[in-house]
N, C-alpha and C positions, 0 to 999 in steps of 0.2 A: 524510400518513403518511410517515415516513422509510423509506428502503430499507435493509435489512440485507444486508451482504456478508459471506459466510462464508469462513473460512480455507481450507476444503477445495475451494472452487469447484466443488462437485459438480454444480451446474446448468449448467456450461459446456459446451455441445454441441460447440464447436470441438475440444476435447480428447477424442480417442478412447481413448487409453490413458494412464494416469497412475500415479504412485507418490506416496504422501503420508505425511508424518510431522508430529507436533506435540509440543510439550513446554511445560510451564510452567517458567520460569526465574525464580529469585530470586537476585540477585546485588547487589553494590554498585552496578553501573551500569545494571541493568535488572531490572524486575519486571513479569512479564506472560507472555502466551502468545506463542510463535513457531510458525509453520507453514512447511513446505516442500513445494512441489508440483513434482515432476519430471514434465515434460511429455514423455512418451515419443513419442506420435504425435498429430498434429493433422490436421484436415480440410484446412486451408490456413494458411500463415503469416499473421500479423497485423502490418501495418506502420502506423506513425503518421508524420505529417508535422510538423516543428517548424521554423518559419522557413525553409522550403524544403528541409530535409533530411529524407530518408526513412529511418526507423529501424525495424528489425524488433524487435518486443517478444515475439512468440510464435512458436515453431517447434519442430520435433522436437529433443529434447535440452535445451531450455531449463529453467532452474529459476526458480521464483518463491518468494521468501522473504517472508513477511509477519510483521511484528511488531505485536503488540497490547499496548502498554503499559498496565498497570493504572492507572486513575484519570486518564487523559489524554484529550485530545480530538483525537487523531490516530492513524493507523495507517500504517505504512510498508511498502510493497511494493518489494523489490529484485528486479530482473529481470536474470538472468544468461544469457548466450548459451551455446551448446553447448560452447564452449571455456572457460567459467567466468568470462568477462569481464562486468563490470557494464555493462548497456545503459542503465539509468536507475533512479532511485529515484522512486517514485510515492507522494506523501504525500496521503492522504485526510484531510480535516478532518471530524471526526465529533462527534456529540453525546455518544456514549459507546461504550466497548468492553465486550463481555460474553462470556458462553459459553452455548451452547444446552443443552438437556436431554440431548443426545447428546454433550456435552462438546467441541463444536466452537466455537472462538472466532469472534466476529463483531464488526462495528462498524456503527453507524448513521450513514450517509453524510449529511453536511451540504453536499453539492453541490461546495463549493469544494475545489480540489486544487492541490498544488504539484508540479512535476516538476523534478528535479535531474538534470542530465546529468553524465556523468564529467568533462566540461570545467569544471564549476562553474556552468555557466549555469542560472538558475532561471527556470522558466516558470510563471506564474500561469494556472490553467485554470479554466474554468466559472464565472467571476464572473457571467456572464449567467444561468446556471442558478440561482445563489444569489439574484440579484435577482428572477427569475421566481418562485421559490419563496416569497420574502418577500411580493412584490406579490400573489401568488395565494392567500396564506393557508395555504400548506403549512407554513411555519415562522413563528414569532412573532418579535417584535423581539429578545427575549433570545437566541434561537438564531442569528438573523442576526448580532447583535453578537459572539456567542461565535465564530462562524465567521470573521469579519473579524479579531478580535483574535488568534485562534489562528494564522491565516495570517500575520499581520504578525509575530507573536512568532517563529514558526518561520523565516520568511525572514531575520530578523535573525540568529537563531542560525546559520543555514546560511552567511550571508555572513561571519560571524566564525569559521567552522569550529568551532562549539561544539555542533552538533546530534549528540549521541552515537550515536543510532540508525544514522546513515549509516556511522559507523566501526565499529559492531558487526555490520553485515550479513555480512561475510566470516566472522567468528567464529561467528555464529549458523548460517550455512549449513553450515559444517564440522561443528558439533555435530549438527545434524539429519541431515546426510547419512549419518552412521553409523547412523541409525535407519531408513533407507529399505530 
């Protein structure tokens, strides 16, 4: 069974105080839901390590923007620090994006992720989890192939600076900030 991740992150215990906004956007360059989580207060900051560099991705005052494009097999979370600087883009490869009965957008995670740093560096993440899910029968060959193909396609678009959602993150953040 695939794990669903919701845009409001309501199950996230680390976040003690939050503000949340969402909207459905239909435009020439994006069609889907966008959500914005303002992290007001956390129990502890969250750090990740990439190639020996320690990066804070969650702390008081951070913003997480998530884009759920309709009919696509990915969702993008842009993490902004308390000064409004982009910390990273986290791209979840997913089987589908949808919306709950409560009108909260979600995506079904296919394990494989891409991380894009402001430097342009691309990090492939959780290839081992994808392999384990396939070998363990959690996903079938079609979902395995979908995850691999989507990851490869997005990596190529990012390298050519043609992945529009990265460029739209600031615009979508500004739009939703007005709704907080």
